[in-house]
C-alpha positions, -999 to +999 in steps of 0.1 A: -014+023-253-012-012-268-044-026-284-033-062-277-040-072-313-005-084-319-008-109-290-040-122-305-024-126-339+007-144-323-016-168-305-035-176-337-003-180-358+025-191-333+047-202-362+052-167-375+087-154-367+083-116-375+053-093-376+048-061-396+022-038-380+003-019-407-027+004-407-048+028-427-060+061-413-069+057-376-058+021-379-023+035-387-025+054-355-032+021-336-004+003-355+020+031-347+010+031-310+014-007-308+048-006-325+061+021-301+049+000-272+065-032-285+098-014-294+101-001-258+093-036-245+121-049-269+096-074-285+117-085-315+087-102-331+074-067-340+098-060-368+083-033-390+057-006-394+037+006-424+014+036-423-012+043-450-028+077-451-017+082-415+013+095-396+033+093-363+011+113-340+019+129-307-004+138-278-022+104-276-015+100-239+012+074-246+042+097-241+064+110-268+064+087-299+096+091-319+110+065-342+137+088-356+172+073-354+162+038-343+165+021-377+131+004-376+121-009-411+092+014-419+071+026-449+049+058-449+025+059-478+001+089-485-021+101-513-017+134-531-055+140-531-062+129-496-088+153-483-090+139-448-054+137-436-040+170-423-012+173-449+006+201-432+007+184-398+016+151-415+046+167-432+057+180-398+052+146-382+076+130-407+103+141-384+092+112-361+095+086-388+123+060-386+155+069-404+149+037-424+115+048-438+104+040-474+084+072-482+058+072-510+032+098-520+008+083-545-002+108-571-040+108-576-048+087-545-074+099-520-080+088-485-107+062-493-087+046-520-064+029-495-092+005-485-118-015-503-149-002-486-179+020-493-173+055-479-201+072-497-218+082-463-187+098-450-199+134-455-235+126-443-223+109-411-190+126-403-191+158-423-158+148-441-151+155-477-124+134-494-104+145-524-110+133-559-096+099-569-077+102-601-063+067-605-078+032-601-080+020-565-064-013-577-032+007-584-032+021-549-037-014-535-008-027-555+015+000-542+003-007-506+013-044-511+047-032-525+053-010-495+046-039-471+069-062-491+096-035-490+094-035-452+092-073-450+124-076-470+142-056-444+131-076-414+158-102-417+134-129-430+144-143-464+117-138-491+139-151-520+118-170-545+091-173-519+064-162-544+075-186-571+077-216-549+043-209-533+025-203-566+039-235-581+029-256-550+000-278-562-005-290-526-018-256-513-053-259-498-080-234-495-064-215-466-034-208-488-053-189-514-055-151-517-081-133-497-089-097-491-069-080-464-081-082-428-069-077-393-042-102-396-024-121-424+002-148-422+030-152-447+010-178-466-020-155-472-024-123-491-010-091-478-036-069-494-065-074-518-043-075-549-011-092-537-003-128-544+007-156-520+041-150-506+051-183-491+037-217-482+062-217-453+053-190-428+082-166-421+065-134-414+030-120-408+012-087-413-012-073-387-034-048-405-054-025-384-083-005-399-104+024-386 
């Protein structure tokens, strides 16, 4: 039940001390499954979990997945107008969240607003109808970045003045500039599409899984 993506990211960025596993929708399910696997393996490099428009699901064939009571730094972010996430089941599944979960429900956000992609064919291809987006997607992305930063700040890696020192560093080259979010991000690159550079010295990374 481990996708192996974390091992790929660690091989690419061996200098990263701690990793936060994050994911949107089904990507959140993959991130959750990977984190549960790493927690049981006592892999201390997997230090936090962030779920966007997703939840801690059971019945995936990976045994019971229950982060309650273990103190894992975690964030759970949903949208009030998400037409795809089963809101009733998701509310019940909150019982499996860590007891150190930063919980946010973004008013006016729908399922698609958590990512920068074209989901116009969702109904035609999948028969799915999302809720109405009432706020700019950029606001949702900013709050996603804030949730990741919240978890990062609780991993034991110091983030003090990291942003200021990185942004004032004239020696940063092209790979230190902000880029859209992808499958993995190091501490010197952007966390999501609207977040700034966190640090020119890599302390933590974000493995972002998408559906």
